[in-house]
C-alpha positions in Angstrom: -0.6 15.4 35.2 0.1 19.1 35.4 -1.8 21.7 33.4 -0.5 24.6 31.3 -1.7 28.2 31.2 -4.7 27.2 29.0 -5.8 24.5 31.4 -4.8 21.6 29.2 -3.1 18.7 30.9 0.5 18.1 30.0 2.1 14.7 30.4 4.4 14.1 33.5 8.1 14.1 33.0 8.5 10.7 34.5 6.3 7.7 35.4 5.0 4.6 33.6 5.1 4.7 29.8 1.8 5.3 28.1 0.5 5.6 24.5 1.5 9.1 23.4 -1.0 9.3 20.6 -3.9 8.9 23.2 -2.5 11.7 25.3 -2.2 13.9 22.2 -5.7 13.1 21.2 -6.9 14.0 24.7 -5.2 17.4 24.4 -7.0 18.0 21.1 -10.3 17.2 22.6 -9.7 19.6 25.5 -8.6 22.2 23.0 -12.1 21.9 21.4 -13.7 21.9 24.9 -12.2 25.3 25.5 -14.4 26.8 22.8 -16.0 29.2 22.7 -18.4 27.4 20.3 -16.9 25.7 17.3 -13.1 25.9 17.0 -10.9 26.4 14.0 -8.2 23.8 13.1 -5.4 26.2 13.6 -6.6 27.1 17.1 -7.0 23.5 18.1 -3.4 22.7 16.9 -2.0 25.7 18.7 -3.8 24.9 22.0 -2.8 21.2 21.8 0.8 22.0 20.9 0.8 20.0 17.6 1.2 20.8 14.0 -2.1 21.5 12.1 -1.5 18.5 9.8 -1.2 16.2 12.8 -4.3 17.7 14.5 -6.2 17.2 11.3 -5.4 13.5 11.2 -6.7 13.0 14.8 -9.8 15.0 13.9 -10.6 12.8 11.0 -10.8 9.8 13.3 -12.7 11.7 16.0 -15.3 12.7 13.4 -15.6 9.1 12.2 -16.3 7.9 15.8 -18.7 10.8 16.6 -16.5 12.2 19.3 -16.1 15.4 17.3 -18.5 17.2 14.8 -17.3 19.2 11.8 -19.4 21.8 10.1 -17.5 21.3 6.8 -15.8 24.7 7.1 -12.9 23.7 9.2 -14.6 24.3 12.5 -15.0 21.6 15.1 -17.0 21.0 18.2 -17.4 18.0 20.6 -19.7 15.3 19.3 -22.6 13.2 20.5 -20.6 10.0 21.3 -18.3 12.0 23.5 -21.3 13.6 25.2 -22.7 10.1 25.9 -19.4 9.0 27.4 -19.3 12.2 29.5 -22.8 11.7 30.9 -22.0 8.2 31.9 -18.8 9.2 33.6 -20.5 12.2 35.3 -22.9 9.7 37.1 -19.9 7.8 38.5 -17.6 10.7 39.4 -17.2 11.2 43.2 -16.8 15.0 43.4 -15.7 14.8 47.0 -12.9 12.4 46.2 -11.9 14.5 43.2 -11.4 17.6 45.3 -9.9 15.7 48.2 -7.2 14.2 46.0 -6.6 17.7 44.5 -6.1 19.2 48.0 -3.6 16.5 48.9 -1.7 17.1 45.6 -1.7 20.9 46.1 -0.4 20.5 49.7 2.4 18.2 48.4 3.3 20.5 45.6 3.4 23.7 47.6 4.2 22.4 51.1 1.4 24.6 52.5 -1.9 23.9 54.3 -4.8 23.4 51.9 -8.6 23.7 52.6 -11.6 23.1 50.5 -14.6 25.2 51.5 -18.3 25.0 50.5 -21.1 27.4 51.1 -24.0 26.6 53.5 -25.5 29.8 54.8 -21.8 30.8 55.2 -18.5 29.2 54.4 -17.9 25.7 55.8 -14.5 23.9 55.7 -15.2 20.5 54.0 -11.7 19.2 53.6 -8.4 20.3 55.1 -4.9 19.0 54.4 -2.2 20.0 56.8 1.0 21.6 55.6 3.6 19.2 54.5 6.5 21.3 55.7 6.1 21.7 59.5 2.6 20.9 60.9 2.3 24.2 62.7 -1.5 24.0 62.9 -4.4 22.1 61.6 -7.6 23.7 60.3 -10.8 22.1 61.6 -13.7 21.2 59.5 -16.9 23.2 60.0 -18.3 26.7 59.7 -15.9 29.7 59.5 -16.3 33.4 59.1 -17.0 34.9 55.7 -15.4 38.3 56.3 -12.1 37.0 57.7 -11.4 34.0 55.5 -10.1 33.9 51.9 -12.7 31.4 50.8 -15.4 33.5 52.4 -14.3 36.4 50.2 -14.4 34.1 47.1 -18.0 33.3 47.9 -18.8 36.9 48.7 -17.4 37.9 45.3 -19.3 35.4 43.2 -22.5 34.4 44.9 -25.7 36.6 44.6 -25.7 39.5 47.0 -29.0 38.2 48.4 -27.1 35.1 49.7 -24.1 36.8 51.2 -25.4 40.2 52.5 -27.3 38.7 55.4 -24.1 36.7 56.4 -22.0 39.9 56.2 -24.4 41.9 58.4 -24.7 39.0 60.9 -20.9 38.8 61.3 -20.5 42.6 61.7 -23.2 42.6 64.3 -21.4 39.7 66.1 -18.4 42.0 66.2 -20.5 44.8 67.7 -20.8 46.8 64.5 -24.3 47.9 63.4 -24.3 48.9 59.7 -26.9 50.2 57.4 -27.9 48.3 54.3 -26.0 50.8 52.2 -22.8 50.4 54.3 -23.1 46.6 54.0 -23.5 46.8 50.3 -20.5 49.1 50.0 -18.3 46.7 52.0 -19.4 43.8 49.9 -18.6 45.8 46.8 -15.1 46.4 48.0 -14.6 42.7 48.6 -16.0 41.8 45.2 -13.8 44.3 43.3 -10.6 43.1 45.1 -11.3 39.4 44.3 -12.5 39.9 40.8 -9.7 42.3 39.8 -7.0 39.9 41.2 -8.7 36.6 40.3 -8.2 35.3 43.8 -8.6 36.5 47.4 -6.0 37.3 50.0 -6.9 37.5 53.6 -4.8 37.9 56.8 -6.3 35.5 59.3 -7.8 37.0 62.4 -7.8 33.7 64.2 -4.1 33.1 63.3 -2.1 36.3 63.5 0.9 36.4 61.1 -0.9 33.9 58.8 -2.3 34.6 55.4 -4.7 32.6 53.2 -5.3 32.7 49.5 -8.3 31.2 47.8 -9.6 30.7 44.2 -13.1 29.7 43.1 -13.9 26.2 41.7 -16.8 26.3 39.3 -19.5 23.7 38.6 -21.2 22.7 35.4 -23.8 25.5 35.8 -21.0 28.2 36.0 -21.6 28.7 39.7 -18.9 28.7 42.4 -19.1 25.4 44.1 -15.9 25.4 46.3 -13.2 27.7 47.5 -9.8 26.2 47.2 -7.5 27.8 49.8 -3.8 27.7 50.7 -2.7 28.9 54.1 0.8 29.7 55.6 2.7 32.1 57.7 3.1 35.4 55.8 6.8 34.8 55.5 6.2 31.6 53.6 3.5 32.6 51.2 4.2 35.0 48.3 0.7 36.3 47.3 1.8 38.1 44.2 0.2 36.9 40.9 3.5 35.5 39.5 4.6 33.5 42.5 4.9 29.7 42.1 2.5 29.1 44.9 -0.2 31.3 43.4 0.3 29.8 40.0 0.0 26.3 41.4 -3.2 27.2 43.3 -4.8 28.8 40.2 -3.8 25.9 37.9 -5.4 23.4 40.4 -8.5 25.5 40.5 -8.8 25.6 36.7 -8.2 21.9 36.5 -10.9 21.1 39.0 -13.3 23.5 37.3 -12.7 21.8 34.0 -13.2 18.3 35.5 -16.4 19.4 37.1 -17.8 20.5 33.7 -17.6 24.2 34.2 -18.0 26.4 31.1 -14.7 27.0 29.3 -14.6 30.7 30.1 -14.3 29.7 33.8 -11.1 27.7 33.3 -9.5 28.3 29.9 -6.9 30.9 29.3 
């Protein structure tokens, strides 16, 4: 399923027939998950794309089953029976497989190369999926530079300075550039402002001239950046502007994965 701007999954245009009421009920639950806190009926209905009267009927059943709690004033939050289901599911979810499948889907949707990067004393490519349109190059799994990769900039933007400053200084020294602590902090500040202001990072690849990479954060249940999700292509093939279809697809996939990993709603909703 695709997701809309609010991060709520929308049913596919084609495929096997399902039970529509279950899919609508799911959208209502996700609308409540978005929060913040308890959510009013009118907001639930608007987010789920249904009439308030229809949303109310679903909520009556959800309250009866303990999947939703009502405070009696028209405000709703997720309930204990849904939490129990979620905790059971969380034990069985394979996060690696979840992000691997997402990388394949994103590559197929955009036709671009996709990488999933983790942090281990620096960025490390965990998963890479070659471009669907013309296998011009393949990224290799393993450590990469922080300063010269899009995912590296994502981690630099959102991890504590104590984690990333030593890596920044080390990489600059490797390039023959000795910097003071103040200079290193200033450079980190510039990276952070650029990523946070835009919502994603854009880096021209030093190891692949004429190529550009764009990365978004994927957040975990603690509200910490767990992965950098990256698309890569020749500059002529990748429109890095916020409204481009490629950037929208990347950001939607990042929000969807963050939601599935249990990230706080402020990290993926809206």
